C-alpha positions in Angstrom: 0.0 0.0 0.2 1.1 3.3 -0.9 1.2 6.9 1.2 -1.7 7.6 -1.3 -3.8 5.3 0.3 -7.4 6.3 1.4 -10.2 4.9 3.0 -13.1 3.4 1.2 -16.8 2.4 2.5 -18.0 -0.4 1.3 -21.2 -2.2 2.2 -21.5 -5.9 2.7 -24.7 -7.6 3.7 -25.7 -4.3 5.1 -22.9 -3.9 7.4 -20.1 -1.2 6.4 -16.5 -1.8 6.3 -13.7 0.9 5.7 -11.1 -0.2 3.7 -7.6 1.5 2.7 -6.6 1.7 -0.9 -4.7 3.6 -3.5 -7.0 5.5 -5.8 -5.9 3.4 -8.8 -7.2 0.3 -7.1 -10.7 2.1 -5.7 -13.0 0.8 -8.8 -11.6 -2.9 -8.4 -12.4 -2.8 -4.8 -15.8 -1.6 -5.1 -16.4 -4.3 -8.1 -15.0 -6.9 -5.5 -17.0 -5.8 -2.4 -20.2 -5.8 -4.9 -19.7 -9.2 -6.5 -19.1 -10.5 -2.7 -22.4 -9.0 -1.3 -23.9 -10.3 -4.3 -22.7 -13.6 -3.9 -23.4 -13.6 0.0 -26.9 -12.6 -0.5 -27.4 -15.5 -3.1 -25.8 -17.8 -0.5 -28.0 -16.6 2.1 -31.1 -16.3 0.2 -31.1 -19.7 -1.5 -29.6 -22.1 1.1 -31.2 -20.6 3.9 -28.0 -20.3 5.9 -28.0 -18.1 8.7 -25.1 -16.2 10.6 -22.9 -14.1 8.3 -20.0 -16.2 9.4 -21.3 -19.2 7.7 -22.3 -17.0 4.9 -18.8 -15.7 4.4 -17.2 -19.2 4.4 -19.2 -20.3 1.8 -18.9 -17.7 -0.3 -15.1 -18.0 0.2 -15.2 -21.2 -0.8 -17.4 -20.9 -3.9 -15.0 -17.9 -5.4 -12.2 -19.7 -4.7 -13.6 -22.9 -6.5 -14.4 -20.1 -9.2 -10.6 -18.7 -9.3 -8.9 -22.4 -9.0 -11.2 -23.8 -11.8 -9.8 -20.8 -14.2 -6.3 -21.4 -13.4 -6.1 -25.0 -13.8 -5.9 -27.0 -16.9 -9.0 -26.8 -19.1 -10.4 -23.9 -16.9 -10.4 -20.4 -17.9 -7.2 -18.5 -17.5 -8.1 -14.7 -17.2 -4.4 -13.5 -16.7 -3.8 -15.4 -20.1 -6.6 -13.9 -21.8 -5.5 -10.0 -20.5 -2.1 -10.6 -21.7 -3.3 -11.8 -24.9 -5.7 -9.2 -25.5 -3.1 -6.8 -24.4 -0.9 -8.1 -26.9 -3.5 -7.5 -29.9 -4.2 -4.1 -28.5 -0.5 -3.4 -29.0 -0.5 -4.9 -32.5 -3.8 -2.7 -33.4 -1.9 0.3 -32.1 1.3 -0.2 -34.0 -0.8 -0.9 -37.4 -3.2 2.3 -37.0 -0.1 4.3 -36.3 1.4 3.4 -39.5 -2.1 3.9 -41.4 -2.1 7.5 -40.1 1.4 8.5 -41.5 -0.2 7.4 -44.9 -2.7 10.4 -44.6 
């Protein structure tokens, strides 16, 4: 964490939490908090599980399973996907820059 960290308020299952993060991480933190809140609400509503601790553990297990499935052979590797997209974007940027020279 850098010295530019600020406090961001997030809400999960109706409870507010304050989390320190840098400006560049704010949007991804809010997205992650919204995803976690949604998953925890789904678990609470569908499984009729009571107790925030049990709901949090079930959500953590489900999200961890998704992450591991994405990284295991045969799963979708989001990191590889992002790298490939960045490479394609760089190739397109180079091609477009060359086209601009023609006009």
